[in-house]
Backbone as CSV, one residue per row, in Angstrom:
resi,resn,N_x,N_y,N_z,CA_x,CA_y,CA_z,C_x,C_y,C_z
1,MET,-3.722,-23.640,10.405,-3.762,-22.395,11.164,-3.363,-21.237,10.259
2,ARG,-4.098,-20.176,10.321,-3.798,-19.029,9.476,-2.687,-18.178,10.085
3,VAL,-2.075,-17.414,9.245,-0.982,-16.564,9.684,-1.345,-15.125,9.440
4,TRP,-0.914,-14.257,10.293,-1.087,-12.823,10.026,-0.121,-12.425,8.944
5,PHE,-0.542,-11.616,8.058,0.424,-10.931,7.225,-0.073,-9.533,6.981
6,LEU,0.817,-8.714,6.529,0.638,-7.288,6.598,0.545,-6.687,5.218
7,LEU,-0.574,-6.030,4.956,-0.712,-5.271,3.726,-0.634,-3.830,4.164
8,ALA,0.449,-3.149,3.788,0.764,-1.955,4.547,1.165,-0.774,3.710
9,ALA,0.855,0.381,4.281,1.384,1.625,3.771,1.819,2.407,4.979
10,LEU,3.143,2.427,5.217,3.654,2.910,6.487,4.632,4.052,6.286
11,SER,4.705,4.927,7.256,5.753,5.936,7.257,7.055,5.267,7.638
12,LEU,8.162,5.744,7.077,9.455,5.170,7.350,10.052,5.797,8.586
13,ALA,10.765,5.000,9.374,11.355,5.513,10.598,12.445,6.512,10.283
14,ALA,12.472,7.623,10.989,13.470,8.659,10.771,14.698,8.370,11.612
15,PRO,15.905,8.751,11.123,17.098,8.596,11.927,17.072,9.567,13.087
16,ALA,18.011,9.340,14.039,18.006,10.149,15.248,18.249,11.625,14.955
17,ALA,19.123,11.900,14.000,19.399,13.292,13.664,18.225,13.857,12.894
18,ALA,17.610,14.916,13.381,16.399,15.455,12.771,16.675,16.787,12.118
19,GLN,16.030,16.993,10.986,16.096,18.286,10.341,15.032,19.186,10.946
20,GLU,15.011,20.444,10.536,14.043,21.380,11.081,12.629,20.984,10.712
21,ASP,12.433,20.450,9.517,11.118,20.014,9.063,11.063,18.489,9.103
22,PRO,10.368,17.876,10.073,10.340,16.414,10.177,9.806,15.733,8.926
23,MET,8.804,16.339,8.269,8.248,15.715,7.068,9.256,15.740,5.928
24,GLU,10.049,16.788,5.833,11.078,16.835,4.797,12.126,15.765,5.048
25,LEU,12.433,15.530,6.328,13.369,14.466,6.668,12.819,13.115,6.238
26,GLN,11.535,12.853,6.515,10.930,11.587,6.094,10.935,11.462,4.584
27,ARG,10.600,12.549,3.881,10.597,12.482,2.407,11.989,12.167,1.892
28,CYS,13.008,12.728,2.546,14.377,12.440,2.141,14.697,10.965,2.312
29,ILE,14.281,10.380,3.447,14.533,8.959,3.700,13.814,8.098,2.675
30,TRP,12.556,8.456,2.369,11.803,7.705,1.365,12.518,7.726,0.016
31,ARG,13.058,8.902,-0.354,13.748,9.016,-1.645,15.005,8.144,-1.654
32,CYS,15.727,8.136,-0.529,16.917,7.291,-0.455,16.549,5.825,-0.630
33,LEU,15.471,5.386,0.027,15.062,3.986,-0.067,14.581,3.652,-1.471
34,ALA,13.840,4.579,-2.080,13.298,4.339,-3.417,14.401,4.205,-4.455
35,ASN,15.535,4.869,-4.220,16.629,4.860,-5.186,17.729,3.877,-4.798
36,SER,17.397,2.928,-3.912,18.355,1.906,-3.518,17.735,0.530,-3.749
37,GLN,18.490,-0.492,-3.369,17.996,-1.867,-3.515,17.287,-2.363,-2.262
38,GLY,17.055,-1.487,-1.306,16.394,-1.872,-0.068,17.166,-1.390,1.139
39,ALA,16.612,-1.669,2.321,17.200,-1.155,3.555,18.587,-1.731,3.839
40,ASP,18.904,-2.913,3.289,20.216,-3.521,3.507,21.263,-3.018,2.528
41,ASP,20.848,-2.250,1.541,21.769,-1.715,0.547,22.640,-0.636,1.199
42,PRO,23.973,-0.772,1.173,24.833,0.261,1.762,24.560,1.644,1.199
43,ALA,24.125,1.701,-0.058,23.837,2.998,-0.666,22.706,3.706,0.049
44,TYR,21.759,2.915,0.589,20.653,3.514,1.333,21.157,4.198,2.598
45,GLY,21.978,3.488,3.380,22.515,4.064,4.605,23.382,5.274,4.339
46,GLN,24.187,5.201,3.259,25.045,6.326,2.913,24.227,7.537,2.509
47,CYS,23.152,7.296,1.776,22.291,8.397,1.343,21.675,9.092,2.552
48,VAL,21.153,8.308,3.503,20.546,8.900,4.698,21.569,9.686,5.490
49,ALA,22.775,9.088,5.669,23.804,9.744,6.469,24.345,10.998,5.791
50,ASN,24.553,10.909,4.487,25.208,12.010,3.781,24.263,13.124,3.385
51,ILE,22.987,12.771,3.142,22.050,13.766,2.628,20.992,14.122,3.655
52,CYS,20.287,13.107,4.175,19.169,13.398,5.082,19.644,13.944,6.423
53,ASP,20.847,13.521,6.873,21.377,14.026,8.132,22.159,15.317,7.950
54,GLY,22.143,15.839,6.723,22.763,17.139,6.493,24.258,17.110,6.277
55,GLY,24.799,15.900,6.001,26.246,15.826,5.885,26.775,15.933,4.480
56,GLY,25.912,16.075,3.484,26.426,16.077,2.120,25.608,16.935,1.204
57,GLU,25.388,16.415,-0.018,24.712,17.188,-1.042,23.320,17.576,-0.591
58,SER,22.849,18.721,-1.047,21.523,19.189,-0.654,20.512,19.100,-1.773
59,ALA,20.973,18.870,-2.988,20.037,18.898,-4.112,19.240,17.610,-4.226
60,ALA,19.887,16.469,-3.890,19.238,15.184,-4.122,17.897,15.024,-3.434
61,PRO,17.722,15.459,-2.150,16.424,15.241,-1.513,15.266,15.921,-2.201
62,ASN,15.527,16.948,-3.000,14.455,17.672,-3.668,14.120,17.102,-5.035
63,GLU,14.879,16.088,-5.468,14.582,15.466,-6.746,13.347,14.590,-6.611
64,PRO,12.504,14.501,-7.654,11.304,13.672,-7.553,11.652,12.200,-7.395
65,VAL,10.832,11.480,-6.634,11.044,10.055,-6.448,10.781,9.320,-7.756
66,GLN,11.622,8.348,-8.061,11.405,7.537,-9.250,10.146,6.688,-9.058
67,THR,9.516,6.307,-10.170,8.343,5.444,-10.086,8.684,4.191,-9.293
68,GLY,7.875,3.884,-8.287,8.187,2.796,-7.367,8.147,1.437,-8.025
69,ALA,9.051,0.583,-7.611,9.062,-0.820,-8.030,9.081,-1.678,-6.780
70,TRP,8.288,-2.738,-6.772,8.209,-3.614,-5.619,9.495,-4.409,-5.448
71,THR,9.805,-4.701,-4.214,10.969,-5.519,-3.900,10.631,-6.422,-2.725
72,TYR,11.367,-7.517,-2.598,11.220,-8.390,-1.430,12.493,-8.302,-0.615
73,GLY,12.372,-7.915,0.621,13.538,-7.772,1.480,13.172,-7.010,2.735
74,GLU,14.192,-6.581,3.473,13.968,-5.854,4.714,13.531,-4.422,4.435
75,HIS,12.527,-3.984,5.165,12.037,-2.612,5.097,12.179,-2.013,6.495
76,PRO,12.534,-0.729,6.616,12.761,-0.152,7.946,11.591,-0.293,8.910
77,VAL,10.370,-0.328,8.395,9.192,-0.448,9.251,8.506,-1.799,9.067
78,LEU,8.343,-2.235,7.829,7.615,-3.476,7.558,8.416,-4.717,7.907
79,GLY,9.739,-4.574,7.969,10.573,-5.749,8.155,10.664,-6.540,6.860
80,LEU,10.861,-7.852,6.962,10.968,-8.690,5.775,9.615,-8.713,5.082
81,SER,9.540,-8.176,3.871,8.246,-7.986,3.223,8.411,-7.774,1.733
82,ALA,7.291,-7.911,1.030,7.183,-7.449,-0.353,6.553,-6.068,-0.271
83,HIS,7.233,-5.043,-0.811,6.751,-3.686,-0.600,7.192,-2.753,-1.727
84,VAL,6.548,-1.603,-1.756,6.917,-0.550,-2.695,6.957,0.768,-1.936
85,VAL,7.939,1.575,-2.236,8.042,2.917,-1.668,7.487,3.897,-2.680
86,VAL,6.561,4.735,-2.240,5.978,5.758,-3.096,6.217,7.119,-2.456
87,ASP,5.970,8.184,-3.203,6.208,9.523,-2.694,5.157,9.844,-1.633
88,GLY,5.491,9.633,-0.372,4.560,9.863,0.705,4.395,8.680,1.629
89,GLY,5.010,7.546,1.336,4.888,6.398,2.225,5.366,5.117,1.581
90,ALA,4.916,4.002,2.120,5.260,2.688,1.595,4.043,1.783,1.712
91,PHE,3.986,0.804,0.842,2.835,-0.090,0.769,3.366,-1.486,0.517
92,GLY,2.923,-2.481,1.280,3.467,-3.807,1.054,2.750,-4.905,1.796
93,VAL,3.319,-6.095,1.735,2.757,-7.285,2.368,3.877,-8.026,3.084
94,ALA,3.632,-8.374,4.370,4.620,-9.130,5.135,3.952,-10.301,5.840
95,CYS,4.729,-11.331,6.118,4.229,-12.525,6.800,4.414,-12.369,8.304
96,PHE,3.396,-12.737,9.071,3.448,-12.648,10.522,3.197,-14.018,11.151
97,PRO,3.637,-14.230,12.403,3.429,-15.531,13.062,1.951,-15.840,13.260
98,PRO,1.607,-17.107,13.349,0.210,-17.488,13.599,-0.303,-16.894,14.903
99,THR,-1.547,-16.476,14.898,-2.184,-15.928,16.094,-3.505,-16.659,16.302
100,PRO,-3.620,-17.479,17.353,-4.843,-18.267,17.554,-6.021,-17.402,17.970
101,MET,-7.215,-17.909,17.691,-8.460,-17.309,18.154,-8.702,-15.910,17.596
102,VAL,-8.286,-15.669,16.346,-8.620,-14.417,15.686,-9.290,-14.740,14.364
103,GLY,-10.134,-13.849,13.880,-10.868,-14.114,12.657,-10.277,-13.454,11.433
104,TYR,-8.997,-13.129,11.487,-8.369,-12.468,10.347,-6.918,-12.900,10.257
105,SER,-6.312,-12.677,9.121,-4.906,-13.034,8.922,-4.120,-11.904,8.280
106,THR,-4.759,-10.789,7.992,-4.126,-9.694,7.265,-4.394,-8.372,7.970
107,VAL,-3.405,-7.493,7.946,-3.597,-6.145,8.461,-3.270,-5.172,7.339
108,VAL,-4.248,-4.350,6.966,-4.037,-3.321,5.950,-3.647,-2.041,6.676
109,LEU,-2.534,-1.428,6.296,-1.996,-0.272,7.008,-1.719,0.896,6.063
110,SER,-1.762,2.110,6.599,-1.526,3.290,5.786,-0.894,4.413,6.595
111,THR,0.004,5.136,5.991,0.502,6.360,6.600,-0.571,7.434,6.518
112,ASP,-0.456,8.422,7.392,-1.358,9.567,7.326,-1.225,10.232,5.963
113,GLY,-2.362,10.431,5.317,-2.361,11.171,4.062,-2.138,10.347,2.817
114,LEU,-1.703,9.097,2.953,-1.449,8.297,1.756,-2.748,7.787,1.155
115,ILE,-3.620,7.219,1.984,-4.920,6.741,1.524,-5.989,7.702,2.020
116,PRO,-6.830,8.213,1.142,-7.826,9.219,1.537,-8.871,8.685,2.527
117,ASN,-9.377,9.608,3.349,-10.543,9.366,4.212,-10.338,8.215,5.189
118,ILE,-9.182,8.197,5.825,-8.900,7.180,6.834,-9.958,7.235,7.930
119,GLY,-10.482,6.073,8.317,-11.439,5.986,9.403,-12.873,6.256,9.011
120,GLU,-13.120,6.636,7.759,-14.472,6.917,7.312,-15.024,5.746,6.505
121,PHE,-16.343,5.728,6.321,-16.984,4.615,5.611,-16.431,4.460,4.196
122,SER,-16.173,5.597,3.544,-15.693,5.538,2.169,-14.174,5.416,2.100
123,GLY,-13.509,5.361,3.248,-12.059,5.284,3.258,-11.550,4.014,2.588
124,GLY,-10.464,4.141,1.853,-9.896,2.991,1.184,-10.648,2.549,-0.048
125,ALA,-11.538,3.400,-0.581,-12.209,3.069,-1.842,-11.148,2.903,-2.924
126,HIS,-11.227,1.805,-3.672,-10.137,1.538,-4.594,-10.595,0.759,-5.829
127,VAL,-9.770,0.853,-6.862,-9.924,0.064,-8.077,-8.538,-0.410,-8.489
128,PHE,-8.507,-1.409,-9.349,-7.256,-1.857,-9.958,-7.271,-1.446,-11.426
129,ASP,-6.072,-1.219,-11.966,-5.983,-0.847,-13.375,-4.872,-1.653,-14.032
130,GLY,-5.083,-1.939,-15.329,-4.101,-2.674,-16.117,-4.022,-4.152,-15.782
131,PRO,-5.090,-4.939,-15.896,-6.419,-4.588,-16.407,-7.288,-3.925,-15.341
132,PHE,-8.311,-3.217,-15.814,-9.191,-2.492,-14.901,-10.171,-3.453,-14.233
133,SER,-10.346,-3.280,-12.929,-11.372,-4.025,-12.199,-11.754,-3.230,-10.961
134,LEU,-13.015,-3.352,-10.568,-13.505,-2.632,-9.400,-13.028,-3.311,-8.123
135,GLY,-12.792,-2.489,-7.113,-12.461,-3.012,-5.798,-13.637,-2.815,-4.866
136,GLY,-13.463,-1.977,-3.874,-14.509,-1.687,-2.898,-13.938,-0.706,-1.907
137,THR,-14.058,-1.006,-0.625,-13.451,-0.161,0.397,-12.569,-1.005,1.309
138,LYS,-11.554,-0.396,1.831,-10.731,-0.972,2.884,-10.720,0.065,3.997
139,ARG,-11.670,-0.066,4.922,-11.828,0.954,5.954,-10.752,0.805,7.019
140,LEU,-9.843,1.755,7.044,-8.746,1.736,7.985,-9.066,2.626,9.179
141,GLU,-8.563,2.242,10.341,-8.761,3.018,11.561,-7.406,3.450,12.113
142,PRO,-7.299,4.690,12.576,-6.020,5.162,13.141,-5.621,4.351,14.367
143,THR,-4.329,4.188,14.566,-3.801,3.512,15.745,-2.904,4.471,16.507
144,GLN,-2.543,4.091,17.717,-1.654,4.911,18.524,-0.204,4.773,18.093
145,LYS,0.052,3.900,17.135,1.417,3.682,16.658,1.779,4.614,15.501
146,GLY,0.861,5.499,15.122,1.183,6.464,14.088,0.787,6.061,12.684
147,PHE,0.028,4.979,12.550,-0.489,4.600,11.242,-1.908,4.082,11.425
148,ALA,-2.586,3.834,10.320,-3.948,3.313,10.359,-3.950,1.872,9.884
149,GLU,-4.931,1.088,10.325,-4.949,-0.313,9.952,-6.377,-0.836,9.819
150,MET,-6.514,-1.892,9.035,-7.733,-2.681,8.967,-7.342,-4.145,8.933
151,ARG,-7.864,-4.938,9.858,-7.531,-6.355,9.923,-8.561,-7.165,9.144
152,THR,-8.073,-8.021,8.268,-8.955,-8.800,7.402,-8.305,-10.139,7.115
153,ASP,-8.594,-10.790,5.994,-7.975,-12.071,5.667,-7.216,-11.980,4.354
154,ALA,-6.495,-13.044,4.036,-5.621,-13.036,2.866,-6.387,-12.811,1.578
155,CYS,-7.544,-13.447,1.453,-8.303,-13.313,0.216,-8.807,-11.885,0.044
156,SER,-9.255,-11.267,1.132,-9.746,-9.894,1.049,-8.625,-8.909,0.745
157,ALA,-7.392,-9.332,0.929,-6.255,-8.470,0.623,-5.972,-8.394,-0.871
158,ASP,-6.687,-9.193,-1.680,-6.553,-9.124,-3.143,-5.133,-9.428,-3.616
159,ILE,-4.506,-10.459,-3.036,-3.144,-10.801,-3.423,-3.039,-11.077,-4.919
160,ASP,-4.017,-11.806,-5.468,-3.955,-12.148,-6.888,-3.960,-10.902,-7.765
161,ARG,-4.833,-9.942,-7.438,-4.884,-8.732,-8.267,-3.680,-7.826,-8.015
162,LEU,-3.139,-7.860,-6.815,-1.906,-7.109,-6.571,-0.762,-7.649,-7.428
163,ARG,-0.795,-8.939,-7.715,0.265,-9.554,-8.516,0.058,-9.352,-10.009
164,SER,-1.192,-9.234,-10.437,-1.458,-9.245,-11.879,-1.791,-7.880,-12.474
165,SER,-2.060,-6.875,-11.644,-2.456,-5.567,-12.158,-1.251,-4.642,-12.298
166,ARG,-1.459,-3.541,-12.978,-0.403,-2.543,-13.152,-0.411,-1.496,-12.053
167,GLU,-1.610,-1.129,-11.589,-1.734,-0.090,-10.567,-2.900,-0.380,-9.631
168,LEU,-2.759,0.045,-8.391,-3.845,0.076,-7.417,-4.154,1.546,-7.173
169,LYS,-5.424,1.935,-7.308,-5.786,3.341,-7.177,-6.773,3.526,-6.029
170,PHE,-6.404,4.372,-5.066,-7.298,4.734,-3.976,-8.002,6.037,-4.331
171,LEU,-9.336,6.052,-4.167,-10.166,7.165,-4.610,-10.516,8.075,-3.436
172,ASP,-10.402,9.364,-3.659,-10.735,10.361,-2.637,-12.204,10.732,-2.812
173,VAL,-13.098,9.934,-2.209,-14.533,10.109,-2.421,-15.261,10.222,-1.075
174,ASP,-16.472,10.766,-1.139,-17.283,10.966,0.062,-18.244,9.816,0.318
175,SER,-18.564,9.061,-0.720,-19.487,7.934,-0.578,-19.184,6.910,-1.654
176,LEU,-19.633,5.685,-1.419,-19.382,4.618,-2.386,-20.477,3.568,-2.280
177,GLY,-20.915,3.076,-3.441,-21.877,1.993,-3.487,-21.625,1.126,-4.701
178,LEU,-22.016,-0.134,-4.627,-21.892,-1.061,-5.749,-23.283,-1.556,-6.120
179,ARG,-23.571,-1.605,-7.412,-24.881,-2.075,-7.864,-24.721,-2.863,-9.152
180,ALA,-25.684,-3.734,-9.406,-25.686,-4.518,-10.633,-26.398,-3.744,-11.733
181,ASP,-25.806,-3.770,-12.916,-26.416,-3.162,-14.091,-26.312,-4.176,-15.222
182,GLY,-27.341,-4.990,-15.353,-27.279,-6.084,-16.327,-26.262,-7.112,-15.858
183,ASN,-25.279,-7.377,-16.710,-24.257,-8.369,-16.380,-23.008,-7.763,-15.767
184,GLU,-23.010,-6.475,-15.526,-21.826,-5.843,-14.957,-22.137,-5.187,-13.618
185,THR,-21.087,-4.988,-12.836,-21.197,-4.277,-11.569,-20.694,-2.859,-11.756
186,VAL,-21.429,-1.920,-11.204,-21.070,-0.513,-11.322,-20.772,0.033,-9.927
187,MET,-19.667,0.753,-9.806,-19.342,1.447,-8.567,-19.809,2.896,-8.699
188,THR,-20.634,3.345,-7.779,-21.095,4.732,-7.769,-20.443,5.444,-6.594
189,VAL,-19.745,6.530,-6.887,-19.049,7.273,-5.838,-19.511,8.720,-5.853
190,GLY,-19.402,9.350,-4.692,-19.728,10.759,-4.576,-18.485,11.569,-4.291
191,GLN,-18.354,12.689,-4.982,-17.215,13.586,-4.770,-17.648,15.021,-5.024
192,ASN,-17.443,15.870,-4.022,-17.771,17.293,-4.138,-19.221,17.526,-4.559
193,GLY,-20.132,16.736,-3.976,-21.548,16.931,-4.241,-22.062,16.322,-5.521
194,ARG,-21.225,15.595,-6.250,-21.643,14.958,-7.501,-21.473,13.448,-7.400
195,ASP,-22.321,12.716,-8.125,-22.202,11.264,-8.194,-21.551,10.864,-9.513
196,PHE,-20.680,9.865,-9.440,-19.984,9.361,-10.618,-20.148,7.848,-10.680
197,ASP,-20.506,7.325,-11.852,-20.534,5.887,-12.072,-19.162,5.459,-12.587
198,ILE,-18.576,4.469,-11.933,-17.249,3.987,-12.302,-17.380,2.617,-12.953
199,ARG,-17.109,2.575,-14.251,-17.116,1.321,-15.000,-15.754,1.034,-15.624
200,THR,-15.010,2.094,-15.928,-13.751,1.967,-16.653,-12.702,2.885,-16.039
201,ALA,-11.467,2.714,-16.488,-10.386,3.590,-16.039,-10.656,5.034,-16.448
202,GLY,-11.330,5.224,-17.565,-11.653,6.576,-18.001,-12.578,7.281,-17.021
203,ASP,-13.465,6.532,-16.383,-14.359,7.129,-15.390,-13.567,7.591,-14.167
204,VAL,-12.544,6.825,-13.783,-11.709,7.204,-12.642,-10.952,8.492,-12.937
205,ALA,-10.578,8.679,-14.191,-9.820,9.867,-14.576,-10.598,11.154,-14.334
206,ALA,-11.920,11.054,-14.246,-12.740,12.239,-14.004,-12.706,12.682,-12.545
207,LEU,-12.180,11.837,-11.651,-12.119,12.156,-10.236,-10.823,12.893,-9.910
208,SER,-10.853,13.650,-8.831,-9.641,14.333,-8.368,-9.124,13.652,-7.114
209,GLY,-7.828,13.824,-6.844,-7.243,13.325,-5.607,-6.963,11.845,-5.564
210,THR,-6.978,11.160,-6.704,-6.720,9.719,-6.711,-5.254,9.432,-6.383
211,VAL,-5.021,8.470,-5.507,-3.669,8.069,-5.116,-3.311,6.783,-5.848
212,VAL,-2.202,6.794,-6.573,-1.794,5.647,-7.384,-0.654,4.899,-6.694
213,ILE,-0.868,3.609,-6.456,0.175,2.724,-5.934,0.665,1.871,-7.087
214,PRO,1.884,2.083,-7.565,2.378,1.282,-8.688,2.593,-0.164,-8.269
215,LEU,2.351,-1.080,-9.187,2.488,-2.505,-8.899,3.573,-3.159,-9.755
216,ARG,4.458,-2.355,-10.302,5.566,-2.892,-11.097,6.463,-3.755,-10.210
217,GLY,6.675,-4.968,-10.614,7.508,-5.881,-9.845,6.788,-6.593,-8.717
218,SER,5.480,-6.338,-8.556,4.755,-6.927,-7.431,4.628,-8.444,-7.554
219,SER,4.468,-8.963,-8.765,4.292,-10.402,-8.937,5.516,-11.163,-8.428
220,LYS,6.697,-10.721,-8.820,7.927,-11.386,-8.385,8.125,-11.237,-6.883
221,ALA,7.920,-10.015,-6.372,8.138,-9.763,-4.948,7.162,-10.552,-4.089
222,LEU,5.889,-10.562,-4.481,4.886,-11.289,-3.706,5.074,-12.802,-3.816
223,SER,5.534,-13.259,-4.968,5.804,-14.689,-5.124,6.919,-15.129,-4.186
224,ARG,7.945,-14.298,-4.037,9.025,-14.622,-3.106,8.511,-14.627,-1.672
225,LEU,7.660,-13.661,-1.342,7.088,-13.625,0.002,6.272,-14.885,0.274
226,ILE,5.395,-15.237,-0.660,4.519,-16.391,-0.468,5.329,-17.679,-0.347
227,SER,6.400,-17.794,-1.130,7.221,-19.005,-1.064,7.918,-19.140,0.280
228,ASN,8.074,-18.024,0.992,8.699,-18.048,2.315,7.677,-18.018,3.444
229,CYS,6.397,-18.091,3.098,5.344,-18.068,4.114,4.313,-19.141,3.770
230,PRO,4.515,-20.385,4.212,3.613,-21.488,3.840,2.158,-21.222,4.190
231,ALA,1.890,-20.517,5.288,0.499,-20.289,5.678,-0.236,-19.426,4.663
232,ILE,0.444,-18.410,4.140,-0.163,-17.594,3.079,-0.397,-18.462,1.852
233,ALA,0.622,-19.226,1.477,0.502,-20.083,0.296,-0.651,-21.071,0.449
234,ASN,-0.784,-21.668,1.633,-1.845,-22.648,1.857,-3.228,-21.998,1.776
235,GLN,-3.357,-20.805,2.346,-4.667,-20.142,2.323,-5.055,-19.804,0.888
236,LEU,-4.121,-19.276,0.111,-4.431,-18.929,-1.264,-4.705,-20.184,-2.095
237,ALA,-4.002,-21.279,-1.774,-4.200,-22.526,-2.516,-5.587,-23.102,-2.251
238,GLU,-6.144,-22.806,-1.066,-7.482,-23.281,-0.743,-8.534,-22.586,-1.574
239,GLY,-8.191,-21.434,-2.138,-9.123,-20.692,-2.969,-9.819,-19.602,-2.181
240,CYS,-10.305,-18.619,-2.902,-10.959,-17.473,-2.275,-12.401,-17.364,-2.729
241,GLY,-13.138,-18.474,-2.627,-14.546,-18.473,-2.987,-15.388,-17.802,-1.911
242,SER,-16.679,-17.751,-2.125,-17.584,-17.073,-1.202,-17.634,-17.718,0.160
243,GLY,-17.165,-18.964,0.262,-17.200,-19.635,1.547,-16.052,-19.281,2.455
244,ASP,-15.008,-18.592,1.913,-13.853,-18.255,2.731,-14.162,-17.110,3.655
């Protein structure tokens, strides 16, 4: 039996005390989480209470977020998961209980604004870098819970590439297509009325609005998640061939 698990980019829950600008409050919470060892770290709670709730220093929330590193542990929204906090949201994978009579085991989620073109055909267009490889699209749809999601399976979630790559890049494009060119596959995307062929990381650099999800530490974090979720481990062990 397959298990649901969550590939997510979620907004973090805000504490009850709200600042005048709700988005600034969320950014403050994200910064506290990014600079701690996780939601269970006392430093995280102290940072939120002392800074985000207005009880302490005011300079820290305006400091840039450090480059995200993946961790395995409790997340305020994702729960027990392998995840990374980035400037604007969080992205990760969590294990969920088995759900009978469904054709998917994974939910891809995103905060508003983190992944471009939510709900559109070209939404979730992505590539991996370090090493470079083409992805495709992950079309997410908005939900009433305040985030967007796409339900799929473990293999389509690209767990292996999430573990082995340096970065996941979401492209802000208007259209996307894949075609064969000899022995290689070429991704053709449209942006601002122009078409671009994507073969290398250098081609991606010519695009604007690309969102980078760092994958530093993802291999260790995802390995811990998989070791605690036999259903994920079993599905990946079965292989992700064309028959899956």
